[in-house]
N, CA, C and O atoms as a GROMACS GRO file, in nm:
protein
  356
    1UNK      N    1   8.168   9.797   9.904
    1UNK     CA    2   8.191   9.856  10.034
    1UNK      C    3   8.305   9.957  10.020
    1UNK      O    4   8.416   9.922   9.980
    2UNK      N    5   8.278  10.079  10.053
    2UNK     CA    6   8.380  10.185  10.043
    2UNK      C    7   8.468  10.182  10.166
    2UNK      O    8   8.423  10.155  10.278
    3UNK      N    9   8.594  10.210  10.144
    3UNK     CA   10   8.689  10.213  10.254
    3UNK      C   11   8.776  10.335  10.247
    3UNK      O   12   8.774  10.410  10.148
    4UNK      N   13   8.853  10.355  10.353
    4UNK     CA   14   8.944  10.469  10.360
    4UNK      C   15   9.066  10.423  10.437
    4UNK      O   16   9.055  10.354  10.538
    5UNK      N   17   9.185  10.462  10.388
    5UNK     CA   18   9.307  10.428  10.460
    5UNK      C   19   9.378  10.555  10.506
    5UNK      O   20   9.374  10.659  10.441
    6UNK      N   21   9.442  10.543  10.621
    6UNK     CA   22   9.525  10.650  10.675
    6UNK      C   23   9.661  10.588  10.700
    6UNK      O   24   9.673  10.489  10.773
    7UNK      N   25   9.764  10.646  10.639
    7UNK     CA   26   9.900  10.598  10.655
    7UNK      C   27   9.979  10.701  10.734
    7UNK      O   28   9.985  10.818  10.696
    8UNK      N   29  10.041  10.658  10.843
    8UNK     CA   30  10.126  10.746  10.923
    8UNK      C   31  10.259  10.759  10.848
    8UNK      O   32  10.350  10.679  10.869
    9UNK      N   33  10.268  10.859  10.763
    9UNK     CA   34  10.383  10.873  10.675
    9UNK      C   35  10.514  10.902  10.748
    9UNK      O   36  10.621  10.876  10.693
   10UNK      N   37  10.508  10.953  10.869
   10UNK     CA   38  10.631  10.980  10.944
   10UNK      C   39  10.689  10.853  11.004
   10UNK      O   40  10.809  10.848  11.033
   11UNK      N   41  10.607  10.751  11.025
   11UNK     CA   42  10.656  10.624  11.080
   11UNK      C   43  10.679  10.519  10.972
   11UNK      O   44  10.745  10.418  10.998
   12UNK      N   45  10.626  10.540  10.852
   12UNK     CA   46  10.638  10.444  10.743
   12UNK      C   47  10.782  10.440  10.692
   12UNK      O   48  10.844  10.544  10.673
   13UNK      N   49  10.834  10.320  10.669
   13UNK     CA   50  10.970  10.302  10.619
   13UNK      C   51  10.975  10.276  10.469
   13UNK      O   52  11.082  10.258  10.413
   14UNK      N   53  10.859  10.274  10.405
   14UNK     CA   54  10.855  10.257  10.260
   14UNK      C   55  10.895  10.120  10.211
   14UNK      O   56  10.956  10.108  10.105
   15UNK      N   57  10.864  10.015  10.285
   15UNK     CA   58  10.904   9.881  10.246
   15UNK      C   59  10.831   9.833  10.120
   15UNK      O   60  10.882   9.749  10.046
   16UNK      N   61  10.712   9.887  10.095
   16UNK     CA   62  10.638   9.854   9.974
   16UNK      C   63  10.549   9.732   9.982
   16UNK      O   64  10.486   9.696   9.883
   17UNK      N   65  10.541   9.667  10.097
   17UNK     CA   66  10.455   9.550  10.109
   17UNK      C   67  10.308   9.585  10.084
   17UNK      O   68  10.237   9.509  10.019
   18UNK      N   69  10.264   9.698  10.134
   18UNK     CA   70  10.125   9.740  10.115
   18UNK      C   71  10.097   9.768   9.967
   18UNK      O   72   9.988   9.740   9.918
   19UNK      N   73  10.195   9.822   9.898
   19UNK     CA   74  10.181   9.852   9.755
   19UNK      C   75  10.160   9.722   9.678
   19UNK      O   76  10.076   9.715   9.588
   20UNK      N   77  10.237   9.619   9.714
   20UNK     CA   78  10.229   9.491   9.643
   20UNK      C   79  10.098   9.418   9.665
   20UNK      O   80  10.050   9.349   9.575
   21UNK      N   81  10.037   9.432   9.784
   21UNK     CA   82   9.918   9.352   9.814
   21UNK      C   83   9.786   9.424   9.788
   21UNK      O   84   9.681   9.360   9.792
   22UNK      N   85   9.788   9.553   9.762
   22UNK     CA   86   9.663   9.626   9.739
   22UNK      C   87   9.597   9.577   9.610
   22UNK      O   88   9.655   9.591   9.502
   23UNK      N   89   9.476   9.521   9.619
   23UNK     CA   90   9.410   9.468   9.500
   23UNK      C   91   9.367   9.575   9.399
   23UNK      O   92   9.347   9.544   9.282
   24UNK      N   93   9.354   9.698   9.442
   24UNK     CA   94   9.312   9.806   9.353
   24UNK      C   95   9.429   9.896   9.311
   24UNK      O   96   9.408   9.995   9.241
   25UNK      N   97   9.550   9.863   9.352
   25UNK     CA   98   9.668   9.946   9.327
   25UNK      C   99   9.647  10.089   9.377
   25UNK      O  100   9.682  10.186   9.310
   26UNK      N  101   9.589  10.098   9.496
   26UNK     CA  102   9.556  10.228   9.554
   26UNK      C  103   9.664  10.290   9.640
   26UNK      O  104   9.643  10.396   9.697
   27UNK      N  105   9.780  10.224   9.650
   27UNK     CA  106   9.889  10.275   9.732
   27UNK      C  107  10.016  10.280   9.646
   27UNK      O  108  10.043  10.187   9.570
   28UNK      N  109  10.090  10.386   9.660
   28UNK     CA  110  10.218  10.402   9.588
   28UNK      C  111  10.323  10.451   9.687
   28UNK      O  112  10.290  10.492   9.798
   29UNK      N  113  10.449  10.445   9.646
   29UNK     CA  114  10.557  10.498   9.726
   29UNK      C  115  10.575  10.646   9.690
   29UNK      O  116  10.581  10.681   9.572
   30UNK      N  117  10.583  10.730   9.790
   30UNK     CA  118  10.596  10.874   9.771
   30UNK      C  119  10.730  10.911   9.709
   30UNK      O  120  10.829  10.840   9.726
   31UNK      N  121  10.732  11.020   9.636
   31UNK     CA  122  10.855  11.073   9.579
   31UNK      C  123  10.927  11.166   9.678
   31UNK      O  124  11.040  11.207   9.654
   32UNK      N  125  10.860  11.199   9.790
   32UNK     CA  126  10.919  11.284   9.892
   32UNK      C  127  10.947  11.202  10.017
   32UNK      O  128  10.866  11.119  10.058
   33UNK      N  129  11.061  11.226  10.077
   33UNK     CA  130  11.098  11.151  10.197
   33UNK      C  131  11.035  11.212  10.322
   33UNK      O  132  10.996  11.329  10.324
   34UNK      N  133  11.026  11.130  10.425
   34UNK     CA  134  10.977  11.178  10.554
   34UNK      C  135  11.095  11.227  10.638
   34UNK      O  136  11.207  11.232  10.588
   35UNK      N  137  11.072  11.262  10.762
   35UNK     CA  138  11.178  11.318  10.846
   35UNK      C  139  11.289  11.218  10.876
   35UNK      O  140  11.398  11.257  10.918
   36UNK      N  141  11.262  11.089  10.856
   36UNK     CA  142  11.363  10.986  10.878
   36UNK      C  143  11.434  10.945  10.749
   36UNK      O  144  11.510  10.848  10.746
   37UNK      N  145  11.409  11.021  10.642
   37UNK     CA  146  11.469  10.998  10.510
   37UNK      C  147  11.420  10.872  10.440
   37UNK      O  148  11.486  10.822  10.349
   38UNK      N  149  11.304  10.820  10.482
   38UNK     CA  150  11.241  10.708  10.412
   38UNK      C  151  11.140  10.766  10.313
   38UNK      O  152  11.090  10.877  10.332
   39UNK      N  153  11.111  10.692  10.209
   39UNK     CA  154  11.009  10.730  10.114
   39UNK      C  155  10.884  10.649  10.149
   39UNK      O  156  10.875  10.532  10.113
   40UNK      N  157  10.788  10.710  10.218
   40UNK     CA  158  10.673  10.637  10.271
   40UNK      C  159  10.568  10.604  10.166
   40UNK      O  160  10.567  10.660  10.056
   41UNK      N  161  10.482  10.512  10.201
   41UNK     CA  162  10.368  10.480  10.117
   41UNK      C  163  10.265  10.592  10.128
   41UNK      O  164  10.259  10.662  10.229
   42UNK      N  165  10.186  10.608  10.023
   42UNK     CA  166  10.079  10.707  10.026
   42UNK      C  167   9.965  10.659   9.936
   42UNK      O  168   9.985  10.577   9.847
   43UNK      N  169   9.846  10.712   9.961
   43UNK     CA  170   9.730  10.681   9.877
   43UNK      C  171   9.750  10.748   9.742
   43UNK      O  172   9.812  10.854   9.733
   44UNK      N  173   9.697  10.686   9.636
   44UNK     CA  174   9.713  10.750   9.506
   44UNK      C  175   9.581  10.794   9.444
   44UNK      O  176   9.575  10.820   9.324
   45UNK      N  177   9.476  10.802   9.522
   45UNK     CA  178   9.350  10.856   9.475
   45UNK      C  179   9.251  10.754   9.424
   45UNK      O  180   9.136  10.789   9.394
   46UNK      N  181   9.291  10.628   9.413
   46UNK     CA  182   9.199  10.524   9.368
   46UNK      C  183   9.112  10.483   9.487
   46UNK      O  184   9.160  10.475   9.600
   47UNK      N  185   8.985  10.456   9.461
   47UNK     CA  186   8.893  10.419   9.568
   47UNK      C  187   8.939  10.293   9.640
   47UNK      O  188   8.976  10.193   9.578
   48UNK      N  189   8.938  10.299   9.771
   48UNK     CA  190   8.977  10.188   9.857
   48UNK      C  191   8.855  10.099   9.881
   48UNK      O  192   8.744  10.149   9.901
   49UNK      N  193   8.875   9.967   9.880
   49UNK     CA  194   8.766   9.875   9.907
   49UNK      C  195   8.749   9.847  10.055
   49UNK      O  196   8.645   9.796  10.098
   50UNK      N  197   8.850   9.881  10.135
   50UNK     CA  198   8.843   9.856  10.278
   50UNK      C  199   8.877   9.713  10.316
   50UNK      O  200   8.837   9.666  10.423
   51UNK      N  201   8.951   9.643  10.229
   51UNK     CA  202   8.983   9.502  10.256
   51UNK      C  203   9.081   9.486  10.372
   51UNK      O  204   9.084   9.380  10.435
   52UNK      N  205   9.161   9.586  10.401
   52UNK     CA  206   9.258   9.591  10.512
   52UNK      C  207   9.378   9.498  10.493
   52UNK      O  208   9.451   9.474  10.589
   53UNK      N  209   9.400   9.447  10.373
   53UNK     CA  210   9.517   9.363  10.348
   53UNK      C  211   9.645   9.444  10.371
   53UNK      O  212   9.743   9.392  10.423
   54UNK      N  213   9.643   9.571  10.331
   54UNK     CA  214   9.760   9.657  10.349
   54UNK      C  215   9.796   9.670  10.497
   54UNK      O  216   9.913   9.664  10.534
   55UNK      N  217   9.695   9.689  10.581
   55UNK     CA  218   9.718   9.706  10.725
   55UNK      C  219   9.770   9.576  10.787
   55UNK      O  220   9.853   9.579  10.878
   56UNK      N  221   9.720   9.464  10.738
   56UNK     CA  222   9.765   9.334  10.790
   56UNK      C  223   9.911   9.309  10.751
   56UNK      O  224   9.987   9.256  10.831
   57UNK      N  225   9.950   9.348  10.630
   57UNK     CA  226  10.085   9.324  10.581
   57UNK      C  227  10.188   9.421  10.638
   57UNK      O  228  10.308   9.390  10.639
   58UNK      N  229  10.146   9.536  10.685
   58UNK     CA  230  10.239   9.640  10.729
   58UNK      C  231  10.317   9.594  10.853
   58UNK      O  232  10.258   9.572  10.958
   59UNK      N  233  10.450   9.578  10.841
   59UNK     CA  234  10.528   9.530  10.955
   59UNK      C  235  10.540   9.632  11.068
   59UNK      O  236  10.570   9.596  11.182
   60UNK      N  237  10.516   9.759  11.039
   60UNK     CA  238  10.527   9.863  11.141
   60UNK      C  239  10.391   9.911  11.191
   60UNK      O  240  10.385  10.003  11.273
   61UNK      N  241  10.283   9.852  11.144
   61UNK     CA  242  10.146   9.886  11.186
   61UNK      C  243  10.119  10.036  11.176
   61UNK      O  244  10.073  10.098  11.272
   62UNK      N  245  10.147  10.094  11.060
   62UNK     CA  246  10.127  10.237  11.041
   62UNK      C  247  10.007  10.268  10.952
   62UNK      O  248   9.984  10.383  10.916
   63UNK      N  249   9.930  10.165  10.915
   63UNK     CA  250   9.814  10.185  10.828
   63UNK      C  251   9.687  10.154  10.906
   63UNK      O  252   9.676  10.050  10.971
   64UNK      N  253   9.592  10.246  10.899
   64UNK     CA  254   9.462  10.228  10.961
   64UNK      C  255   9.358  10.228  10.850
   64UNK      O  256   9.359  10.316  10.763
   65UNK      N  257   9.268  10.131  10.852
   65UNK     CA  258   9.166  10.118  10.750
   65UNK      C  259   9.029  10.133  10.815
   65UNK      O  260   9.003  10.075  10.920
   66UNK      N  261   8.942  10.209  10.751
   66UNK     CA  262   8.805  10.220  10.801
   66UNK      C  263   8.708  10.184  10.689
   66UNK      O  264   8.733  10.214  10.572
   67UNK      N  265   8.598  10.122  10.727
   67UNK     CA  266   8.492  10.086  10.634
   67UNK      C  267   8.360  10.128  10.694
   67UNK      O  268   8.326  10.088  10.806
   68UNK      N  269   8.287  10.209  10.623
   68UNK     CA  270   8.154  10.249  10.669
   68UNK      C  271   8.151  10.287  10.817
   68UNK      O  272   8.068  10.238  10.893
   69UNK      N  273   8.243  10.376  10.856
   69UNK     CA  274   8.255  10.427  10.993
   69UNK      C  275   8.303  10.324  11.095
   69UNK      O  276   8.302  10.353  11.214
   70UNK      N  277   8.343  10.206  11.052
   70UNK     CA  278   8.401  10.108  11.143
   70UNK      C  279   8.551  10.102  11.117
   70UNK      O  280   8.593  10.080  11.003
   71UNK      N  281   8.630  10.121  11.219
   71UNK     CA  282   8.775  10.121  11.203
   71UNK      C  283   8.828   9.979  11.216
   71UNK      O  284   8.799   9.910  11.313
   72UNK      N  285   8.905   9.938  11.119
   72UNK     CA  286   8.972   9.809  11.121
   72UNK      C  287   9.120   9.839  11.136
   72UNK      O  288   9.189   9.864  11.037
   73UNK      N  289   9.168   9.838  11.256
   73UNK     CA  290   9.306   9.878  11.283
   73UNK      C  291   9.387   9.758  11.326
   73UNK      O  292   9.346   9.681  11.413
   74UNK      N  293   9.500   9.742  11.264
   74UNK     CA  294   9.591   9.635  11.301
   74UNK      C  295   9.704   9.699  11.381
   74UNK      O  296   9.785   9.774  11.327
   75UNK      N  297   9.709   9.669  11.507
   75UNK     CA  298   9.809   9.728  11.596
   75UNK      C  299   9.918   9.626  11.626
   75UNK      O  300   9.890   9.508  11.646
   76UNK      N  301  10.040   9.672  11.629
   76UNK     CA  302  10.151   9.586  11.667
   76UNK      C  303  10.146   9.570  11.819
   76UNK      O  304  10.139   9.668  11.893
   77UNK      N  305  10.150   9.447  11.864
   77UNK     CA  306  10.148   9.422  12.007
   77UNK      C  307  10.268   9.338  12.044
   77UNK      O  308  10.310   9.250  11.968
   78UNK      N  309  10.322   9.364  12.160
   78UNK     CA  310  10.434   9.286  12.209
   78UNK      C  311  10.376   9.164  12.278
   78UNK      O  312  10.309   9.176  12.381
   79UNK      N  313  10.401   9.048  12.222
   79UNK     CA  314  10.350   8.925  12.282
   79UNK      C  315  10.438   8.887  12.399
   79UNK      O  316  10.561   8.890  12.392
   80UNK      N  317  10.373   8.852  12.507
   80UNK     CA  318  10.450   8.814  12.624
   80UNK      C  319  10.494   8.669  12.611
   80UNK      O  320  10.418   8.583  12.566
   81UNK      N  321  10.615   8.644  12.650
   81UNK     CA  322  10.670   8.510  12.648
   81UNK      C  323  10.667   8.457  12.789
   81UNK      O  324  10.717   8.521  12.881
   82UNK      N  325  10.607   8.340  12.808
   82UNK     CA  326  10.602   8.286  12.945
   82UNK      C  327  10.742   8.258  12.997
   82UNK      O  328  10.830   8.215  12.923
   83UNK      N  329  10.760   8.283  13.123
   83UNK     CA  330  10.890   8.259  13.187
   83UNK      C  331  10.912   8.109  13.193
   83UNK      O  332  10.835   8.038  13.257
   84UNK      N  333  11.015   8.059  13.127
   84UNK     CA  334  11.040   7.916  13.120
   84UNK      C  335  11.067   7.855  13.257
   84UNK      O  336  11.029   7.741  13.281
   85UNK      N  337  11.132   7.930  13.346
   85UNK     CA  338  11.160   7.878  13.479
   85UNK      C  339  11.031   7.851  13.554
   85UNK      O  340  11.017   7.749  13.621
   86UNK      N  341  10.935   7.943  13.544
   86UNK     CA  342  10.806   7.925  13.612
   86UNK      C  343  10.727   7.814  13.546
   86UNK      O  344  10.656   7.739  13.612
   87UNK      N  345  10.742   7.802  13.412
   87UNK     CA  346  10.668   7.701  13.338
   87UNK      C  347  10.715   7.561  13.376
   87UNK      O  348  10.633   7.469  13.385
   88UNK      N  349  10.846   7.544  13.399
   88UNK     CA  350  10.902   7.412  13.431
   88UNK      C  351  10.875   7.372  13.576
   88UNK      O  352  10.876   7.254  13.609
   89UNK      N  353  10.851   7.471  13.662
   89UNK     CA  354  10.833   7.443  13.805
   89UNK      C  355  10.702   7.380  13.837
   89UNK      O  356  10.674   7.350  13.953
   0.00000   0.00000   0.00000
């Protein structure tokens, strides 16, 4: 299954988690910094399998993975915490 990744390099902080978990070693850390002076992750030309492990591991949710025209996007969401006062009442 062929896949494709898109990394938002301006929001990426270059933590390297995606680099470590990519089974095909298809992601590397860039030698050029972004506007925030971070060295972001980037694709290195190796075919992506579309496993989406990189997107799942990304703490900033800046990686989008697509497989066969289906987008597998992991978005950061703010989980709501129930109000304890209302919960106890």
